[in-house]
C-alpha positions in Angstrom: -68.2 -26.8 54.8 -68.3 -23.2 55.7 -65.1 -21.2 55.3 -65.1 -20.2 59.0 -65.4 -23.8 60.1 -62.6 -24.8 57.7 -60.4 -22.0 59.0 -60.9 -23.1 62.6 -60.1 -26.7 61.7 -56.9 -25.7 59.9 -55.8 -23.4 62.8 -56.4 -26.2 65.3 -54.5 -28.7 63.1 -51.6 -26.3 62.8 -51.4 -25.7 66.6 -51.6 -29.5 67.2 -48.7 -30.1 64.8 -46.6 -27.3 66.3 -47.1 -28.7 69.9 -46.3 -32.2 68.8 -43.1 -31.1 67.1 -42.1 -29.1 70.1 -42.7 -32.0 72.5 -40.7 -34.4 70.4 -37.8 -31.9 69.8 -37.5 -30.3 73.2 -38.0 -33.5 75.2 -36.1 -35.7 72.8 -39.1 -38.1 72.6 -38.6 -41.3 70.6 -41.9 -40.7 68.7 -43.1 -39.2 65.4 -46.0 -36.7 65.3 -48.3 -39.5 64.1 -47.4 -41.6 67.2 -48.7 -38.9 69.6 -52.4 -39.0 70.0 -54.0 -35.7 71.0 -55.7 -37.2 74.0 -52.7 -39.1 75.5 -52.0 -38.2 79.1 -48.7 -36.3 79.2 -48.0 -36.9 82.9 -48.2 -40.2 84.7 -49.1 -43.4 82.8 -49.4 -41.7 79.4 -46.1 -40.3 78.1 -44.8 -40.4 81.7 -43.3 -36.9 81.7 -41.8 -35.8 85.0 -41.9 -32.4 86.7 -38.8 -31.1 84.8 -40.4 -32.2 81.5 -43.6 -30.4 82.5 -41.7 -27.2 83.1 -40.1 -27.6 79.7 -43.5 -28.1 78.1 -44.8 -24.9 79.8 -41.8 -22.9 78.6 -42.1 -24.3 75.1 -45.8 -23.3 74.9 -45.0 -19.8 76.2 -42.2 -19.3 73.8 -43.8 -20.8 70.7 -47.2 -19.1 71.1 -46.3 -16.0 73.0 -48.8 -16.8 75.9 -48.3 -16.8 79.6 -49.3 -20.0 81.3 -49.1 -18.8 84.9 -48.6 -20.7 88.2 -51.9 -22.6 88.1 -51.3 -23.8 84.5 -50.2 -27.4 85.3 -53.8 -28.5 84.6 -53.3 -27.7 80.9 -50.7 -30.5 80.7 -53.3 -33.3 80.9 -53.0 -33.9 77.1 -52.0 -32.3 73.8 -55.7 -31.3 73.3 -55.8 -29.4 76.6 -52.7 -27.5 75.6 -54.3 -26.7 72.2 -57.5 -25.6 73.8 -55.5 -23.2 76.1 -53.5 -21.8 73.2 -56.6 -21.2 71.1 -58.5 -19.6 74.0 -55.5 -17.3 74.7 -55.3 -16.5 71.0 -59.1 -15.7 70.8 -58.9 -13.5 74.0 -55.9 -11.6 72.7 -57.6 -11.1 69.3 -60.7 -9.8 71.1 -58.7 -7.0 72.7 -56.7 -6.2 69.6 -53.6 -8.2 70.2 -52.5 -11.4 68.7 -50.7 -14.6 69.4 -48.1 -15.8 67.0 
């Protein structure tokens, strides 16, 4: 495997783990990281998070990764994968302009 591909996989895995840990900790979820599949729906019939939980997830993402979700960001709460995609996109955009996301 190419070094760049391996690095991208490792970065994604790290972000997934951080998001799962934050969800479990901040929302006091009765799960382990292994219990949470990356494609599970966070709202509605998946984990069943409510609007207050959704706000907590947004705040968690903003604080953990130093990104701004914005008013229309509720769509990123479809799953852990959509949050990860958002964080990685923000990280790439920030790196492209010389910044960086923690």
